[in-house]
Structure formats: C-alpha cells, structure tokens
C-alpha positions as CSV (number, residue, x, y, z in Angstrom):
1,X,117.7,113.0,107.1
2,X,114.8,113.8,109.5
3,X,111.2,112.7,110.0
4,X,110.2,115.9,108.2
5,X,111.8,114.6,105.0
6,X,109.6,111.5,105.4
7,X,106.5,113.7,105.7
8,X,107.4,115.4,102.4
9,X,107.8,112.1,100.7
10,X,104.4,111.1,101.9
11,X,102.9,114.3,100.7
12,X,104.3,113.8,97.2
13,X,102.8,110.3,97.1
14,X,99.4,111.6,98.1
15,X,99.4,114.2,95.4
16,X,100.3,111.5,92.9
17,X,97.5,109.3,94.1
18,X,95.0,112.2,93.9
19,X,95.8,112.4,90.2
20,X,95.8,108.7,89.4
21,X,93.5,106.9,91.9
22,X,95.7,103.8,91.3
23,X,96.0,102.7,95.0
24,X,92.3,103.2,95.7
25,X,91.4,100.9,92.8
26,X,93.7,98.3,94.3
27,X,91.9,98.5,97.6
28,X,88.6,97.8,96.0
29,X,90.0,94.3,95.2
30,X,91.7,93.9,98.6
31,X,88.5,94.9,100.5
32,X,86.6,92.0,98.9
33,X,89.3,89.5,99.8
34,X,89.9,90.3,103.5
35,X,89.7,87.4,106.0
36,X,86.5,87.0,108.1
37,X,88.4,88.3,111.2
38,X,88.2,91.8,109.7
39,X,84.9,93.6,109.3
40,X,84.6,97.0,107.6
41,X,81.4,98.6,108.8
42,X,81.6,101.7,106.5
43,X,79.4,101.7,103.4
44,X,82.5,102.2,101.2
45,X,85.0,99.5,102.4
46,X,87.8,100.6,100.0
47,X,87.5,104.2,101.1
48,X,87.8,103.1,104.8
49,X,90.9,101.0,104.0
50,X,92.3,103.9,102.0
51,X,92.0,106.3,105.0
52,X,93.4,103.7,107.3
53,X,96.5,103.3,105.1
54,X,97.0,107.0,104.8
55,X,96.9,107.5,108.6
56,X,99.0,104.4,109.2
57,X,101.7,105.8,106.8
58,X,101.5,109.3,108.3
59,X,102.0,107.8,111.8
60,X,105.4,106.4,110.9
61,X,107.4,109.7,110.9
62,X,105.5,110.8,114.0
63,X,106.4,107.6,115.7
64,X,110.1,108.1,114.7
65,X,110.0,111.6,116.0
66,X,108.4,110.6,119.3
67,X,110.9,107.8,119.9
68,X,113.8,110.1,119.1
69,X,112.5,112.9,121.5
70,X,111.9,110.4,124.3
71,X,115.3,108.9,123.9
72,X,116.9,112.3,123.9
73,X,115.1,113.4,127.1
74,X,116.0,110.1,128.8
75,X,119.7,110.6,127.9
76,X,119.6,107.5,125.7
77,X,119.8,109.1,122.2
78,X,122.9,107.2,121.2
79,X,121.3,103.9,122.0
80,X,118.1,104.6,120.0
81,X,119.8,106.4,117.1
82,X,120.4,103.1,115.0
83,X,116.7,102.3,115.2
84,X,115.7,105.8,114.3
85,X,118.1,105.9,111.4
86,X,117.0,102.5,110.1
87,X,113.4,103.6,110.2
88,X,114.1,106.8,108.3
89,X,116.1,104.9,105.7
90,X,113.1,102.8,104.8
91,X,111.6,105.9,103.3
92,X,114.7,107.8,102.1
93,X,117.0,105.0,101.0
94,X,114.7,102.0,100.2
95,X,116.3,98.7,99.1
96,X,116.3,97.8,95.5
97,X,113.4,95.5,96.2
98,X,111.2,98.4,97.2
99,X,112.2,101.0,94.6
100,X,109.6,99.9,92.1
101,X,106.8,100.6,94.6
102,X,106.7,104.4,94.4
103,X,103.1,105.3,95.3
104,X,101.0,104.9,98.4
105,X,101.4,101.1,98.0
106,X,105.2,101.6,98.4
107,X,104.8,103.9,101.4
108,X,102.5,101.3,103.0
109,X,105.4,98.8,102.7
110,X,107.9,101.3,104.1
111,X,105.6,102.3,107.0
112,X,105.0,98.7,107.8
113,X,108.7,98.1,108.0
114,X,109.1,101.1,110.3
115,X,106.2,100.1,112.6
116,X,107.4,96.5,112.8
117,X,111.0,97.5,113.6
118,X,109.8,99.7,116.4
119,X,107.5,96.9,117.7
120,X,110.4,94.5,117.7
121,X,112.6,97.1,119.4
122,X,110.2,97.3,122.3
123,X,109.9,93.5,122.5
124,X,113.6,92.9,122.7
125,X,114.4,94.8,125.9
126,X,113.0,93.7,129.3
127,X,112.1,97.2,130.4
128,X,110.3,98.3,127.3
129,X,108.6,94.9,127.0
130,X,107.3,95.0,130.5
131,X,106.0,98.5,130.1
132,X,103.4,97.5,127.4
133,X,104.3,100.4,125.3
134,X,102.7,98.8,122.2
135,X,99.0,98.9,122.4
136,X,97.0,95.9,121.1
137,X,95.4,98.2,118.5
138,X,98.8,99.0,117.1
139,X,99.5,95.3,116.8
140,X,96.2,94.9,115.0
141,X,97.0,97.8,112.7
142,X,100.2,96.0,111.8
143,X,98.3,92.8,111.1
144,X,95.9,94.6,108.8
145,X,98.8,96.3,107.0
146,X,100.4,92.8,106.6
147,X,97.2,91.6,105.1
148,X,96.9,94.5,102.7
149,X,100.5,94.1,101.5
150,X,99.9,90.4,101.0
151,X,101.8,87.2,101.4
152,X,104.4,85.9,100.9
153,X,105.9,89.4,100.4
154,X,104.8,90.6,103.8
155,X,106.5,87.6,105.4
156,X,109.7,88.5,103.6
157,X,109.4,92.0,105.0
158,X,109.1,90.6,108.5
159,X,112.2,88.5,107.9
160,X,114.1,91.7,106.8
161,X,113.0,93.5,110.0
162,X,114.3,90.5,112.1
163,X,117.7,90.8,110.3
164,X,117.9,94.5,110.9
165,X,117.0,94.0,114.6
166,X,119.7,91.4,115.0
167,X,122.2,93.7,113.4
168,X,121.3,96.6,115.8
169,X,120.5,94.8,119.1
170,X,120.9,91.1,118.7
171,X,122.7,90.4,121.9
172,X,121.5,89.5,125.5
173,X,123.2,92.7,126.6
174,X,120.6,94.8,124.8
175,X,117.8,92.8,126.4
176,X,119.1,93.5,129.9
177,X,119.8,97.2,129.4
178,X,118.1,99.5,131.9
179,X,115.8,101.5,129.7
180,X,113.5,102.6,132.5
181,X,114.5,106.3,131.9
182,X,113.1,105.9,128.3
183,X,110.0,104.2,129.6
184,X,109.4,107.1,132.0
185,X,109.6,109.6,129.2
186,X,107.2,107.5,127.1
187,X,104.7,107.4,129.9
188,X,104.4,111.2,130.0
189,X,102.1,113.4,127.9
190,X,104.4,113.4,124.9
191,X,103.3,109.8,124.2
192,X,99.7,110.0,125.3
193,X,98.5,111.6,122.0
194,X,100.1,108.7,120.1
195,X,98.6,106.0,122.3
196,X,95.2,107.6,121.8
197,X,95.8,107.8,118.0
198,X,96.6,104.0,117.8
199,X,93.7,103.1,120.1
200,X,91.2,104.8,117.7
201,X,92.9,104.2,114.3
202,X,90.7,101.2,113.4
203,X,87.6,102.4,115.0
204,X,87.5,105.8,113.3
205,X,87.9,104.1,110.0
206,X,85.0,101.7,110.7
207,X,87.3,98.6,110.8
208,X,86.7,95.9,113.5
209,X,88.5,92.7,114.4
210,X,86.2,89.9,115.5
211,X,87.0,88.7,119.0
212,X,88.6,85.3,119.0
213,X,89.3,85.4,115.3
214,X,92.7,85.2,113.7
215,X,94.0,86.8,110.6
216,X,96.3,84.0,109.7
C-alpha cells in the first residue's frame, strides 16, 4: 500500500459526501458547539470547518509521503518504515472500531490518528524534538480535529496512538538515536511547502484560536 492508495480512498469519500451532504450537516451542529477558544470568522462556519477537514484529511497522505521521502534520502528508511506503514494502515486496514465510520467523518478520524502518530514520533526522539519540526499551527489543527471528533472518543484515539508508538519506539534507545540526517532532509525545500501549508491551514479557512485560551 502507498500514499496514493490513501488519496484514492479520500476521493471516494468526497464523491459520496457530494451526493449525500451528511458530513456537512453534522458540522452545522458542531460549529455551534465549539469552545470559546475557537472563532470562525467566515460567514458560513460549517462550510469553513468542512474545508478545514477536507484539507486536514488530504494532508495525511502527503505527510506520509514526505516523511517517507526524507527518511529515504537520509538513509533511515528502515527506521521510519514502521511509522509510515502504521499511518497508511489507518486508512487501508482500519480497526473494527473504525469500520462503521466510512465517510468524511471516518476519514477525519483516520487522518487524526495519522497526524497524531507523526506528532508523537517527532516528540519521542531528541533530534526531531529539538528541531521543532511540528509547527504550532499543526498542533492547533490537531486540537481542532480532536474537538470535531468529540470526547471521549478522541481521547480513546489518543490512547491508541500511544500504544502504537510504544510498540514501534517505546525504548530509551529510540529517543537517543541520531536522527540529524533526517532533520537535515526535513529542513530542505521538500518540507518547506508542507510547513507553509500547516501555517496557513487555519487562517485560510477563517478559523482563529484566541490567545491565552484553551480548548480543554
């Protein structure tokens, strides 16, 4: 399985949503129940959230592809392969718990798992953690996705990501690995477009986080 397969799965879900409008109707309710830390400045909040979700979902296979390419160029493909494979399986081989979510709502869950796994991957190695690969806007996007999925389910998803991380890299040895070659690849132009994408994801969808406020 490849990131391209994930893009095809996403395309199928978008066509289904275009026919049914089910997920957009759900977002009308969710837009009205967002915490005060989140402000939607567009005149159609549900539409702003919808576009945010679509872009957030579409970012997942591109993130997988970028991590895979940087790892390969850094000569660390074998080390990152378990993360890449786990992220792809969220879409191609979802757990029994996720099978019943088959539209864009299901893909939001799968994308959230993918983005959270990659976020935890960065945080659990001293080199990647010190490099600040994860932009604050990416973290905010994950927080908003968490809110849209809803608790307690989103918390259960976080727990499952932690379990997956421990299975792949739950040792002090992983934390101490020298991943500077990977960081060097990430800091080149191949990653710049993605950093720019994250930095503007919320802004271009008219979504703002209030300074000093908390989602939870």
